[in-house]
PDB file with SEQRES, HELIX, SHEET and CRYST1 records, atoms N, CA, C and O in Angstrom:
SEQRES   1 A   62  MET THR ASP ASP GLY VAL ALA TYR PHE VAL PRO TYR ALA          
SEQRES   2 A   62  ALA ASP HIS ILE GLY VAL PHE ASP THR LYS THR ASP ASP          
SEQRES   3 A   62  PHE ARG LYS ILE ASP VAL SER ASP SER SER SER SER ASP          
SEQRES   4 A   62  TYR LYS TYR SER ASN ALA ILE TYR LEU ALA GLY ILE ALA          
SEQRES   5 A   62  TYR PHE ILE PRO SER SER ALA ASN ASN ILE                      
SHEET    1 AA1 3 VAL A   6  PHE A   9  0                                        
SHEET    2 AA1 3 HIS A  16  ASP A  21 -1                                        
SHEET    3 AA1 3 ASP A  26  ASP A  31 -1                                        
SHEET    1 AA2 2 TYR A  42  LEU A  48  0                                        
SHEET    2 AA2 2 ILE A  51  PRO A  56 -1                                        
CRYST1    1.000    1.000    1.000  90.00  90.00  90.00 P 1           1          
ATOM      1  N   MET A   1     170.450 233.437  15.619  1.00  0.00           N  
ATOM      2  CA  MET A   1     169.648 232.774  14.620  1.00  0.00           C  
ATOM      3  C   MET A   1     168.914 233.862  13.811  1.00  0.00           C  
ATOM      4  O   MET A   1     168.293 234.763  14.374  1.00  0.00           O  
ATOM      5  N   THR A   2     169.004 233.752  12.515  1.00  0.00           N  
ATOM      6  CA  THR A   2     168.323 234.739  11.664  1.00  0.00           C  
ATOM      7  C   THR A   2     166.839 234.355  11.514  1.00  0.00           C  
ATOM      8  O   THR A   2     166.413 233.271  11.912  1.00  0.00           O  
ATOM      9  N   ASP A   3     166.081 235.274  10.931  1.00  0.00           N  
ATOM     10  CA  ASP A   3     164.645 235.032  10.732  1.00  0.00           C  
ATOM     11  C   ASP A   3     164.392 233.862   9.789  1.00  0.00           C  
ATOM     12  O   ASP A   3     163.356 233.204   9.881  1.00  0.00           O  
ATOM     13  N   ASP A   4     165.341 233.597   8.875  1.00  0.00           N  
ATOM     14  CA  ASP A   4     165.143 232.507   7.917  1.00  0.00           C  
ATOM     15  C   ASP A   4     165.825 231.206   8.351  1.00  0.00           C  
ATOM     16  O   ASP A   4     166.020 230.309   7.530  1.00  0.00           O  
ATOM     17  N   GLY A   5     166.190 231.096   9.641  1.00  0.00           N  
ATOM     18  CA  GLY A   5     166.687 229.819  10.165  1.00  0.00           C  
ATOM     19  C   GLY A   5     168.144 229.536   9.978  1.00  0.00           C  
ATOM     20  O   GLY A   5     168.554 228.376   9.996  1.00  0.00           O  
ATOM     21  N   VAL A   6     168.962 230.590   9.793  1.00  0.00           N  
ATOM     22  CA  VAL A   6     170.405 230.398   9.634  1.00  0.00           C  
ATOM     23  C   VAL A   6     171.096 230.800  10.922  1.00  0.00           C  
ATOM     24  O   VAL A   6     170.859 231.882  11.459  1.00  0.00           O  
ATOM     25  N   ALA A   7     171.958 229.912  11.415  1.00  0.00           N  
ATOM     26  CA  ALA A   7     172.735 230.182  12.626  1.00  0.00           C  
ATOM     27  C   ALA A   7     174.193 230.441  12.251  1.00  0.00           C  
ATOM     28  O   ALA A   7     174.780 229.699  11.464  1.00  0.00           O  
ATOM     29  N   TYR A   8     174.765 231.491  12.814  1.00  0.00           N  
ATOM     30  CA  TYR A   8     176.164 231.820  12.604  1.00  0.00           C  
ATOM     31  C   TYR A   8     176.951 231.450  13.859  1.00  0.00           C  
ATOM     32  O   TYR A   8     176.557 231.798  14.972  1.00  0.00           O  
ATOM     33  N   PHE A   9     178.046 230.756  13.675  1.00  0.00           N  
ATOM     34  CA  PHE A   9     178.945 230.407  14.767  1.00  0.00           C  
ATOM     35  C   PHE A   9     180.163 231.285  14.647  1.00  0.00           C  
ATOM     36  O   PHE A   9     180.954 231.151  13.713  1.00  0.00           O  
ATOM     37  N   VAL A  10     180.310 232.183  15.596  1.00  0.00           N  
ATOM     38  CA  VAL A  10     181.350 233.213  15.537  1.00  0.00           C  
ATOM     39  C   VAL A  10     182.570 232.761  16.293  1.00  0.00           C  
ATOM     40  O   VAL A  10     182.483 232.465  17.484  1.00  0.00           O  
ATOM     41  N   PRO A  11     183.727 232.700  15.619  1.00  0.00           N  
ATOM     42  CA  PRO A  11     184.918 232.187  16.283  1.00  0.00           C  
ATOM     43  C   PRO A  11     185.561 233.219  17.197  1.00  0.00           C  
ATOM     44  O   PRO A  11     185.510 234.424  16.949  1.00  0.00           O  
ATOM     45  N   TYR A  12     186.154 232.718  18.240  1.00  0.00           N  
ATOM     46  CA  TYR A  12     186.996 233.576  19.096  1.00  0.00           C  
ATOM     47  C   TYR A  12     188.441 233.430  18.665  1.00  0.00           C  
ATOM     48  O   TYR A  12     189.156 234.421  18.521  1.00  0.00           O  
ATOM     49  N   ALA A  13     188.876 232.183  18.458  1.00  0.00           N  
ATOM     50  CA  ALA A  13     190.264 231.932  18.088  1.00  0.00           C  
ATOM     51  C   ALA A  13     190.297 230.917  16.935  1.00  0.00           C  
ATOM     52  O   ALA A  13     190.947 229.874  17.019  1.00  0.00           O  
ATOM     53  N   ALA A  14     189.587 231.251  15.873  1.00  0.00           N  
ATOM     54  CA  ALA A  14     189.554 230.383  14.687  1.00  0.00           C  
ATOM     55  C   ALA A  14     189.546 231.241  13.436  1.00  0.00           C  
ATOM     56  O   ALA A  14     189.286 232.443  13.505  1.00  0.00           O  
ATOM     57  N   ASP A  15     189.826 230.640  12.306  1.00  0.00           N  
ATOM     58  CA  ASP A  15     189.914 231.381  11.054  1.00  0.00           C  
ATOM     59  C   ASP A  15     188.685 231.210  10.169  1.00  0.00           C  
ATOM     60  O   ASP A  15     188.728 231.565   8.991  1.00  0.00           O  
ATOM     61  N   HIS A  16     187.585 230.671  10.710  1.00  0.00           N  
ATOM     62  CA  HIS A  16     186.376 230.467   9.939  1.00  0.00           C  
ATOM     63  C   HIS A  16     185.135 230.823  10.755  1.00  0.00           C  
ATOM     64  O   HIS A  16     185.104 230.644  11.973  1.00  0.00           O  
ATOM     65  N   ILE A  17     184.131 231.321  10.076  1.00  0.00           N  
ATOM     66  CA  ILE A  17     182.810 231.505  10.660  1.00  0.00           C  
ATOM     67  C   ILE A  17     181.946 230.338  10.197  1.00  0.00           C  
ATOM     68  O   ILE A  17     181.899 230.050   9.001  1.00  0.00           O  
ATOM     69  N   GLY A  18     181.269 229.666  11.106  1.00  0.00           N  
ATOM     70  CA  GLY A  18     180.393 228.572  10.723  1.00  0.00           C  
ATOM     71  C   GLY A  18     179.002 229.098  10.412  1.00  0.00           C  
ATOM     72  O   GLY A  18     178.492 229.978  11.107  1.00  0.00           O  
ATOM     73  N   VAL A  19     178.393 228.559   9.372  1.00  0.00           N  
ATOM     74  CA  VAL A  19     177.062 228.962   8.961  1.00  0.00           C  
ATOM     75  C   VAL A  19     176.212 227.685   8.815  1.00  0.00           C  
ATOM     76  O   VAL A  19     176.499 226.826   7.980  1.00  0.00           O  
ATOM     77  N   PHE A  20     175.174 227.584   9.635  1.00  0.00           N  
ATOM     78  CA  PHE A  20     174.311 226.384   9.606  1.00  0.00           C  
ATOM     79  C   PHE A  20     172.900 226.795   9.231  1.00  0.00           C  
ATOM     80  O   PHE A  20     172.282 227.618   9.907  1.00  0.00           O  
ATOM     81  N   ASP A  21     172.393 226.219   8.153  1.00  0.00           N  
ATOM     82  CA  ASP A  21     171.023 226.444   7.710  1.00  0.00           C  
ATOM     83  C   ASP A  21     170.137 225.365   8.309  1.00  0.00           C  
ATOM     84  O   ASP A  21     170.234 224.197   7.933  1.00  0.00           O  
ATOM     85  N   THR A  22     169.285 225.747   9.229  1.00  0.00           N  
ATOM     86  CA  THR A  22     168.453 224.784   9.944  1.00  0.00           C  
ATOM     87  C   THR A  22     167.357 224.182   9.076  1.00  0.00           C  
ATOM     88  O   THR A  22     166.831 223.113   9.383  1.00  0.00           O  
ATOM     89  N   LYS A  23     167.014 224.875   7.984  1.00  0.00           N  
ATOM     90  CA  LYS A  23     165.971 224.353   7.105  1.00  0.00           C  
ATOM     91  C   LYS A  23     166.482 223.269   6.175  1.00  0.00           C  
ATOM     92  O   LYS A  23     165.751 222.337   5.841  1.00  0.00           O  
ATOM     93  N   THR A  24     167.739 223.386   5.754  1.00  0.00           N  
ATOM     94  CA  THR A  24     168.318 222.409   4.793  1.00  0.00           C  
ATOM     95  C   THR A  24     169.360 221.506   5.427  1.00  0.00           C  
ATOM     96  O   THR A  24     169.878 220.605   4.767  1.00  0.00           O  
ATOM     97  N   ASP A  25     169.683 221.735   6.721  1.00  0.00           N  
ATOM     98  CA  ASP A  25     170.756 221.004   7.410  1.00  0.00           C  
ATOM     99  C   ASP A  25     172.123 221.163   6.726  1.00  0.00           C  
ATOM    100  O   ASP A  25     172.986 220.291   6.832  1.00  0.00           O  
ATOM    101  N   ASP A  26     172.300 222.273   6.036  1.00  0.00           N  
ATOM    102  CA  ASP A  26     173.566 222.549   5.333  1.00  0.00           C  
ATOM    103  C   ASP A  26     174.478 223.331   6.264  1.00  0.00           C  
ATOM    104  O   ASP A  26     174.052 224.299   6.895  1.00  0.00           O  
ATOM    105  N   PHE A  27     175.742 222.906   6.346  1.00  0.00           N  
ATOM    106  CA  PHE A  27     176.758 223.592   7.141  1.00  0.00           C  
ATOM    107  C   PHE A  27     177.892 224.019   6.203  1.00  0.00           C  
ATOM    108  O   PHE A  27     178.371 223.221   5.396  1.00  0.00           O  
ATOM    109  N   ARG A  28     178.308 225.251   6.312  1.00  0.00           N  
ATOM    110  CA  ARG A  28     179.449 225.711   5.522  1.00  0.00           C  
ATOM    111  C   ARG A  28     180.305 226.638   6.396  1.00  0.00           C  
ATOM    112  O   ARG A  28     179.877 227.097   7.455  1.00  0.00           O  
ATOM    113  N   LYS A  29     181.514 226.893   5.920  1.00  0.00           N  
ATOM    114  CA  LYS A  29     182.433 227.759   6.650  1.00  0.00           C  
ATOM    115  C   LYS A  29     182.830 228.920   5.740  1.00  0.00           C  
ATOM    116  O   LYS A  29     182.978 228.765   4.527  1.00  0.00           O  
ATOM    117  N   ILE A  30     182.997 230.086   6.364  1.00  0.00           N  
ATOM    118  CA  ILE A  30     183.495 231.284   5.677  1.00  0.00           C  
ATOM    119  C   ILE A  30     184.861 231.594   6.231  1.00  0.00           C  
ATOM    120  O   ILE A  30     185.018 231.784   7.437  1.00  0.00           O  
ATOM    121  N   ASP A  31     185.853 231.647   5.363  1.00  0.00           N  
ATOM    122  CA  ASP A  31     187.232 231.918   5.762  1.00  0.00           C  
ATOM    123  C   ASP A  31     187.388 233.405   6.105  1.00  0.00           C  
ATOM    124  O   ASP A  31     187.104 234.263   5.269  1.00  0.00           O  
ATOM    125  N   VAL A  32     187.833 233.713   7.317  1.00  0.00           N  
ATOM    126  CA  VAL A  32     188.070 235.084   7.736  1.00  0.00           C  
ATOM    127  C   VAL A  32     189.532 235.315   8.087  1.00  0.00           C  
ATOM    128  O   VAL A  32     189.862 236.317   8.722  1.00  0.00           O  
ATOM    129  N   SER A  33     190.397 234.421   7.690  1.00  0.00           N  
ATOM    130  CA  SER A  33     191.806 234.516   8.068  1.00  0.00           C  
ATOM    131  C   SER A  33     192.466 235.778   7.505  1.00  0.00           C  
ATOM    132  O   SER A  33     193.406 236.297   8.105  1.00  0.00           O  
ATOM    133  N   ASP A  34     191.991 236.272   6.371  1.00  0.00           N  
ATOM    134  CA  ASP A  34     192.583 237.490   5.798  1.00  0.00           C  
ATOM    135  C   ASP A  34     192.051 238.772   6.429  1.00  0.00           C  
ATOM    136  O   ASP A  34     192.601 239.848   6.193  1.00  0.00           O  
ATOM    137  N   SER A  35     190.990 238.673   7.226  1.00  0.00           N  
ATOM    138  CA  SER A  35     190.376 239.863   7.796  1.00  0.00           C  
ATOM    139  C   SER A  35     191.083 240.376   9.050  1.00  0.00           C  
ATOM    140  O   SER A  35     190.897 241.528   9.443  1.00  0.00           O  
ATOM    141  N   SER A  36     191.884 239.530   9.672  1.00  0.00           N  
ATOM    142  CA  SER A  36     192.581 239.932  10.900  1.00  0.00           C  
ATOM    143  C   SER A  36     193.817 239.083  11.060  1.00  0.00           C  
ATOM    144  O   SER A  36     193.803 237.880  10.797  1.00  0.00           O  
ATOM    145  N   SER A  37     194.894 239.725  11.495  1.00  0.00           N  
ATOM    146  CA  SER A  37     196.127 238.968  11.753  1.00  0.00           C  
ATOM    147  C   SER A  37     196.200 238.479  13.189  1.00  0.00           C  
ATOM    148  O   SER A  37     197.128 237.763  13.563  1.00  0.00           O  
ATOM    149  N   SER A  38     195.226 238.866  13.986  1.00  0.00           N  
ATOM    150  CA  SER A  38     195.167 238.452  15.393  1.00  0.00           C  
ATOM    151  C   SER A  38     194.664 237.016  15.526  1.00  0.00           C  
ATOM    152  O   SER A  38     193.912 236.530  14.681  1.00  0.00           O  
ATOM    153  N   ASP A  39     195.080 236.360  16.571  1.00  0.00           N  
ATOM    154  CA  ASP A  39     194.576 235.004  16.846  1.00  0.00           C  
ATOM    155  C   ASP A  39     193.140 235.040  17.363  1.00  0.00           C  
ATOM    156  O   ASP A  39     192.413 234.056  17.231  1.00  0.00           O  
ATOM    157  N   TYR A  40     192.729 236.148  17.943  1.00  0.00           N  
ATOM    158  CA  TYR A  40     191.414 236.258  18.556  1.00  0.00           C  
ATOM    159  C   TYR A  40     190.560 237.187  17.673  1.00  0.00           C  
ATOM    160  O   TYR A  40     190.663 238.410  17.771  1.00  0.00           O  
ATOM    161  N   LYS A  41     189.747 236.613  16.840  1.00  0.00           N  
ATOM    162  CA  LYS A  41     189.001 237.345  15.817  1.00  0.00           C  
ATOM    163  C   LYS A  41     187.801 238.142  16.366  1.00  0.00           C  
ATOM    164  O   LYS A  41     187.779 239.371  16.307  1.00  0.00           O  
ATOM    165  N   TYR A  42     186.824 237.425  16.891  1.00  0.00           N  
ATOM    166  CA  TYR A  42     185.579 238.063  17.290  1.00  0.00           C  
ATOM    167  C   TYR A  42     185.214 237.726  18.717  1.00  0.00           C  
ATOM    168  O   TYR A  42     185.492 236.627  19.196  1.00  0.00           O  
ATOM    169  N   SER A  43     184.592 238.672  19.395  1.00  0.00           N  
ATOM    170  CA  SER A  43     184.159 238.419  20.754  1.00  0.00           C  
ATOM    171  C   SER A  43     182.685 238.065  20.827  1.00  0.00           C  
ATOM    172  O   SER A  43     182.220 237.518  21.827  1.00  0.00           O  
ATOM    173  N   ASN A  44     181.939 238.381  19.749  1.00  0.00           N  
ATOM    174  CA  ASN A  44     180.506 238.119  19.755  1.00  0.00           C  
ATOM    175  C   ASN A  44     179.915 238.515  18.408  1.00  0.00           C  
ATOM    176  O   ASN A  44     180.628 238.991  17.524  1.00  0.00           O  
ATOM    177  N   ALA A  45     178.611 238.314  18.259  1.00  0.00           N  
ATOM    178  CA  ALA A  45     177.891 238.745  17.054  1.00  0.00           C  
ATOM    179  C   ALA A  45     176.450 238.994  17.434  1.00  0.00           C  
ATOM    180  O   ALA A  45     175.949 238.475  18.431  1.00  0.00           O  
ATOM    181  N   ILE A  46     175.795 239.799  16.617  1.00  0.00           N  
ATOM    182  CA  ILE A  46     174.392 240.094  16.830  1.00  0.00           C  
ATOM    183  C   ILE A  46     173.699 240.158  15.467  1.00  0.00           C  
ATOM    184  O   ILE A  46     174.280 240.632  14.491  1.00  0.00           O  
ATOM    185  N   TYR A  47     172.474 239.685  15.410  1.00  0.00           N  
ATOM    186  CA  TYR A  47     171.677 239.766  14.187  1.00  0.00           C  
ATOM    187  C   TYR A  47     170.583 240.790  14.427  1.00  0.00           C  
ATOM    188  O   TYR A  47     169.755 240.622  15.323  1.00  0.00           O  
ATOM    189  N   LEU A  48     170.577 241.859  13.623  1.00  0.00           N  
ATOM    190  CA  LEU A  48     169.643 242.952  13.843  1.00  0.00           C  
ATOM    191  C   LEU A  48     169.141 243.474  12.497  1.00  0.00           C  
ATOM    192  O   LEU A  48     169.940 243.852  11.640  1.00  0.00           O  
ATOM    193  N   ALA A  49     167.856 243.496  12.314  1.00  0.00           N  
ATOM    194  CA  ALA A  49     167.232 244.061  11.126  1.00  0.00           C  
ATOM    195  C   ALA A  49     167.788 243.452   9.828  1.00  0.00           C  
ATOM    196  O   ALA A  49     168.028 244.162   8.852  1.00  0.00           O  
ATOM    197  N   GLY A  50     167.985 242.140   9.836  1.00  0.00           N  
ATOM    198  CA  GLY A  50     168.429 241.442   8.640  1.00  0.00           C  
ATOM    199  C   GLY A  50     169.914 241.464   8.364  1.00  0.00           C  
ATOM    200  O   GLY A  50     170.347 240.993   7.312  1.00  0.00           O  
ATOM    201  N   ILE A  51     170.711 241.996   9.276  1.00  0.00           N  
ATOM    202  CA  ILE A  51     172.161 242.048   9.098  1.00  0.00           C  
ATOM    203  C   ILE A  51     172.844 241.394  10.283  1.00  0.00           C  
ATOM    204  O   ILE A  51     172.494 241.653  11.435  1.00  0.00           O  
ATOM    205  N   ALA A  52     173.824 240.543   9.996  1.00  0.00           N  
ATOM    206  CA  ALA A  52     174.634 239.927  11.056  1.00  0.00           C  
ATOM    207  C   ALA A  52     175.875 240.796  11.275  1.00  0.00           C  
ATOM    208  O   ALA A  52     176.672 240.995  10.358  1.00  0.00           O  
ATOM    209  N   TYR A  53     176.027 241.308  12.491  1.00  0.00           N  
ATOM    210  CA  TYR A  53     177.197 242.122  12.855  1.00  0.00           C  
ATOM    211  C   TYR A  53     178.140 241.274  13.682  1.00  0.00           C  
ATOM    212  O   TYR A  53     177.747 240.710  14.704  1.00  0.00           O  
ATOM    213  N   PHE A  54     179.393 241.183  13.239  1.00  0.00           N  
ATOM    214  CA  PHE A  54     180.405 240.420  13.972  1.00  0.00           C  
ATOM    215  C   PHE A  54     181.276 241.421  14.741  1.00  0.00           C  
ATOM    216  O   PHE A  54     181.875 242.320  14.152  1.00  0.00           O  
ATOM    217  N   ILE A  55     181.333 241.250  16.041  1.00  0.00           N  
ATOM    218  CA  ILE A  55     182.014 242.197  16.904  1.00  0.00           C  
ATOM    219  C   ILE A  55     183.457 241.735  17.121  1.00  0.00           C  
ATOM    220  O   ILE A  55     183.697 240.689  17.724  1.00  0.00           O  
ATOM    221  N   PRO A  56     184.434 242.543  16.614  1.00  0.00           N  
ATOM    222  CA  PRO A  56     185.808 242.103  16.697  1.00  0.00           C  
ATOM    223  C   PRO A  56     186.351 242.160  18.125  1.00  0.00           C  
ATOM    224  O   PRO A  56     185.969 243.006  18.934  1.00  0.00           O  
ATOM    225  N   SER A  57     187.243 241.238  18.392  1.00  0.00           N  
ATOM    226  CA  SER A  57     187.878 241.178  19.705  1.00  0.00           C  
ATOM    227  C   SER A  57     189.073 242.136  19.777  1.00  0.00           C  
ATOM    228  O   SER A  57     189.309 242.757  20.814  1.00  0.00           O  
ATOM    229  N   SER A  58     189.815 242.254  18.690  1.00  0.00           N  
ATOM    230  CA  SER A  58     191.050 243.049  18.697  1.00  0.00           C  
ATOM    231  C   SER A  58     191.082 244.040  17.550  1.00  0.00           C  
ATOM    232  O   SER A  58     192.077 244.126  16.831  1.00  0.00           O  
ATOM    233  N   ALA A  59     190.012 244.782  17.374  1.00  0.00           N  
ATOM    234  CA  ALA A  59     189.978 245.759  16.293  1.00  0.00           C  
ATOM    235  C   ALA A  59     189.235 247.002  16.742  1.00  0.00           C  
ATOM    236  O   ALA A  59     188.533 246.989  17.753  1.00  0.00           O  
ATOM    237  N   ASN A  60     189.396 248.075  15.984  1.00  0.00           N  
ATOM    238  CA  ASN A  60     188.735 249.315  16.371  1.00  0.00           C  
ATOM    239  C   ASN A  60     187.516 249.624  15.510  1.00  0.00           C  
ATOM    240  O   ASN A  60     187.062 250.767  15.459  1.00  0.00           O  
ATOM    241  N   ASN A  61     186.984 248.604  14.831  1.00  0.00           N  
ATOM    242  CA  ASN A  61     185.776 248.807  14.023  1.00  0.00           C  
ATOM    243  C   ASN A  61     184.987 247.511  13.900  1.00  0.00           C  
ATOM    244  O   ASN A  61     185.470 246.429  14.233  1.00  0.00           O  
ATOM    245  N   ILE A  62     183.762 247.652  13.412  1.00  0.00           N  
ATOM    246  CA  ILE A  62     182.906 246.473  13.173  1.00  0.00           C  
ATOM    247  C   ILE A  62     182.739 246.341  11.668  1.00  0.00           C  
ATOM    248  O   ILE A  62     182.061 245.427  11.199  1.00  0.00           O  
TER     249      ILE A  62                                                      
END                                                                             
């Protein structure tokens, strides 16, 4: 959860990241299908100093 009330749902085996704004009850998806050809995209994520870092499951970089 970010400082401004946004929650990111990080997929393990999906092609979208979910973004939920708790202040407006707005939910949207970000397509990440072009960022990786693997079925298993991310293993986790962390929000630190205003930046959301998505940790890849099958990649050698963040």
